[in-house]
One Martini backbone bead per residue (centre of mass of N, CA, C, O) as a GRO file, in nm:
protein
  160
    1MET     BB    1  -0.940  -2.017  -0.074
    2GLN     BB    2  -1.231  -1.958  -0.171
    3LEU     BB    3  -1.156  -1.815  -0.434
    4SER     BB    4  -0.995  -2.045  -0.557
    5ARG     BB    5  -1.236  -2.245  -0.566
    6LEU     BB    6  -1.414  -2.079  -0.743
    7LEU     BB    7  -1.227  -2.040  -0.982
    8LEU     BB    8  -1.177  -2.340  -1.046
    9GLY     BB    9  -1.476  -2.425  -1.075
   10GLY     BB   10  -1.539  -2.222  -1.306
   11LEU     BB   11  -1.319  -2.301  -1.511
   12ALA     BB   12  -1.399  -2.591  -1.544
   13LEU     BB   13  -1.692  -2.528  -1.640
   14ALA     BB   14  -1.627  -2.354  -1.883
   15LEU     BB   15  -1.453  -2.560  -2.031
   16CYS     BB   16  -1.681  -2.763  -2.058
   17ALA     BB   17  -1.875  -2.583  -2.203
   18ALA     BB   18  -1.687  -2.508  -2.453
   19PHE     BB   19  -1.649  -2.832  -2.536
   20THR     BB   20  -1.916  -2.971  -2.563
   21PHE     BB   21  -1.993  -2.858  -2.872
   22HIS     BB   22  -1.675  -2.972  -3.003
   23ARG     BB   23  -1.717  -3.280  -2.923
   24PRO     BB   24  -1.738  -3.588  -2.922
   25VAL     BB   25  -1.920  -3.840  -2.831
   26PRO     BB   26  -1.871  -4.076  -2.596
   27SER     BB   27  -1.837  -4.386  -2.532
   28SER     BB   28  -2.080  -4.608  -2.365
   29PRO     BB   29  -2.213  -4.856  -2.155
   30VAL     BB   30  -2.434  -4.639  -2.145
   31ALA     BB   31  -2.773  -4.535  -2.243
   32TYR     BB   32  -2.815  -4.224  -2.263
   33SER     BB   33  -3.069  -3.966  -2.294
   34GLY     BB   34  -2.958  -3.658  -2.210
   35GLN     BB   35  -3.075  -3.626  -1.944
   36ILE     BB   36  -3.109  -3.398  -1.650
   37MET     BB   37  -3.150  -3.452  -1.269
   38PRO     BB   38  -3.117  -3.285  -1.021
   39ALA     BB   39  -3.145  -3.293  -0.654
   40PHE     BB   40  -3.334  -3.173  -0.376
   41HIS     BB   41  -3.371  -3.108  -0.050
   42VAL     BB   42  -3.669  -3.008   0.128
   43LYS     BB   43  -3.878  -2.879   0.378
   44ASP     BB   44  -4.087  -2.725   0.162
   45LEU     BB   45  -4.239  -2.781  -0.116
   46ALA     BB   46  -4.423  -2.546  -0.179
   47LYS     BB   47  -4.223  -2.323  -0.128
   48ALA     BB   48  -4.008  -2.418  -0.336
   49LYS     BB   49  -4.179  -2.397  -0.585
   50ARG     BB   50  -4.230  -2.085  -0.559
   51TRP     BB   51  -3.930  -1.998  -0.566
   52TYR     BB   52  -3.841  -2.131  -0.842
   53ALA     BB   53  -4.064  -1.961  -1.003
   54ASP     BB   54  -4.009  -1.666  -0.910
   55VAL     BB   55  -3.698  -1.652  -0.938
   56LEU     BB   56  -3.615  -1.872  -1.194
   57GLY     BB   57  -3.874  -1.977  -1.382
   58PHE     BB   58  -3.982  -2.234  -1.305
   59GLU     BB   59  -4.172  -2.547  -1.389
   60VAL     BB   60  -4.406  -2.761  -1.306
   61VAL     BB   61  -4.434  -3.111  -1.451
   62TYR     BB   62  -4.419  -3.284  -1.175
   63ASP     BB   63  -4.656  -3.398  -0.920
   64LEU     BB   64  -4.599  -3.582  -0.582
   65ALA     BB   65  -4.700  -3.459  -0.302
   66GLU     BB   66  -4.760  -3.727  -0.127
   67GLN     BB   67  -4.437  -3.795  -0.173
   68GLY     BB   68  -4.239  -3.533  -0.191
   69TRP     BB   69  -4.254  -3.464  -0.512
   70CYS     BB   70  -4.084  -3.295  -0.792
   71GLU     BB   71  -4.065  -3.132  -1.125
   72LEU     BB   72  -3.851  -2.900  -1.302
   73ALA     BB   73  -3.841  -2.689  -1.545
   74THR     BB   74  -3.593  -2.556  -1.748
   75PRO     BB   75  -3.439  -2.372  -1.989
   76SER     BB   76  -3.324  -2.660  -2.041
   77LYS     BB   77  -3.435  -2.893  -2.237
   78ASP     BB   78  -3.286  -3.161  -2.063
   79ALA     BB   79  -3.338  -3.001  -1.776
   80LYS     BB   80  -3.408  -3.099  -1.446
   81LEU     BB   81  -3.554  -3.051  -1.129
   82GLY     BB   82  -3.555  -3.199  -0.812
   83LEU     BB   83  -3.789  -3.238  -0.535
   84SER     BB   84  -3.748  -3.331  -0.190
   85GLN     BB   85  -3.904  -3.392   0.095
   86ASN     BB   86  -3.716  -3.282   0.404
   87PRO     BB   87  -3.722  -3.167   0.728
   88GLU     BB   88  -3.396  -3.230   0.785
   89THR     BB   89  -3.257  -3.056   0.606
   90ARG     BB   90  -2.909  -2.879   0.522
   91GLY     BB   91  -2.829  -2.899   0.252
   92SER     BB   92  -2.566  -2.926   0.002
   93CYS     BB   93  -2.299  -2.764   0.072
   94GLU     BB   94  -2.082  -2.848  -0.172
   95GLY     BB   95  -2.278  -2.885  -0.369
   96PHE     BB   96  -2.389  -2.793  -0.716
   97VAL     BB   97  -2.584  -2.589  -0.937
   98SER     BB   98  -2.563  -2.498  -1.284
   99PHE     BB   99  -2.646  -2.190  -1.473
  100GLY     BB  100  -2.677  -2.062  -1.765
  101VAL     BB  101  -2.623  -1.731  -1.879
  102LYS     BB  102  -2.644  -1.430  -2.073
  103ASP     BB  103  -2.695  -1.219  -1.814
  104MET     BB  104  -2.567  -1.137  -1.515
  105VAL     BB  105  -2.689  -0.872  -1.423
  106ALA     BB  106  -2.983  -0.976  -1.451
  107ALA     BB  107  -2.961  -1.226  -1.268
  108LYS     BB  108  -2.877  -1.079  -1.020
  109ALA     BB  109  -3.126  -0.884  -0.990
  110GLN     BB  110  -3.330  -1.111  -0.942
  111LEU     BB  111  -3.207  -1.198  -0.671
  112VAL     BB  112  -3.218  -0.925  -0.526
  113LYS     BB  113  -3.533  -0.887  -0.551
  114HIS     BB  114  -3.555  -1.175  -0.372
  115GLN     BB  115  -3.343  -1.195  -0.141
  116VAL     BB  116  -3.092  -1.361  -0.209
  117ALA     BB  117  -2.840  -1.551  -0.101
  118LEU     BB  118  -2.523  -1.450  -0.153
  119GLU     BB  119  -2.181  -1.568  -0.243
  120GLY     BB  120  -2.116  -1.298  -0.312
  121ASP     BB  121  -1.978  -1.191  -0.593
  122VAL     BB  122  -1.896  -1.146  -0.889
  123VAL     BB  123  -1.687  -1.366  -1.083
  124GLU     BB  124  -1.402  -1.302  -1.286
  125ILE     BB  125  -1.267  -1.458  -1.588
  126PRO     BB  126  -1.108  -1.325  -1.824
  127THR     BB  127  -1.257  -1.451  -2.127
  128VAL     BB  128  -1.448  -1.686  -1.985
  129VAL     BB  129  -1.602  -1.602  -1.684
  130LYS     BB  130  -1.898  -1.584  -1.489
  131LEU     BB  131  -1.973  -1.584  -1.128
  132LEU     BB  132  -2.263  -1.696  -0.917
  133TYR     BB  133  -2.334  -1.758  -0.587
  134PHE     BB  134  -2.620  -1.933  -0.422
  135ARG     BB  135  -2.919  -1.962  -0.233
  136ASP     BB  136  -3.160  -2.133  -0.110
  137PRO     BB  137  -3.393  -2.173   0.154
  138ASP     BB  138  -3.227  -2.474   0.204
  139ALA     BB  139  -2.901  -2.412   0.135
  140ASN     BB  140  -2.870  -2.462  -0.158
  141GLN     BB  141  -2.635  -2.460  -0.402
  142LEU     BB  142  -2.588  -2.218  -0.656
  143MET     BB  143  -2.513  -2.129  -1.014
  144PHE     BB  144  -2.410  -1.875  -1.219
  145PHE     BB  145  -2.309  -1.867  -1.573
  146GLN     BB  146  -2.094  -1.676  -1.804
  147ALA     BB  147  -1.989  -1.696  -2.098
  148LEU     BB  148  -1.704  -1.574  -2.270
  149ASP     BB  149  -1.554  -1.406  -2.504
  150PRO     BB  150  -1.225  -1.441  -2.599
  151ALA     BB  151  -1.224  -1.168  -2.784
  152ALA     BB  152  -1.291  -1.015  -2.552
  153LYS     BB  153  -1.270  -0.768  -2.336
  154PRO     BB  154  -1.192  -0.709  -2.039
  155ALA     BB  155  -1.323  -0.599  -1.762
  156GLU     BB  156  -1.351  -0.355  -1.578
  157ALA     BB  157  -1.315  -0.256  -1.283
  158GLY     BB  158  -1.627  -0.301  -1.136
  159GLY     BB  159  -1.778  -0.420  -1.425
  160ARG     BB  160  -2.018  -0.659  -1.346
   0.00000   0.00000   0.00000
């Protein structure tokens, strides 16, 4: 059941990513800026800022420490991540934030180097996407995804 949930979520994400750049922007009753900023509650804001900088390479671009809030720049031009201090937080449970990567092997190695809690191994949907779920220190679930070239041959078993 868990594997099918992971595969379906990853497939949906990969299809959305693949078609995002090739479809017209839908009309909307709201004038969106194009920016996106998911946010997580974290127990210790200073510790979380260090973790996101050291492990994922994010940079604090707005810090309102006295209010328990900061915003981190991500490698995606118009995507930031907000962190809100809440000592009672229990993590994001079912929701997660996904970050596209160019090299899953290198991305996983970075997580392993920092002893990050992985949610299983890399899952590959041949010619579509590679997925790797993991958690930050406050149990918020994150995911790396690597879109695969549909013209490429599927990876051999164990060659993740």
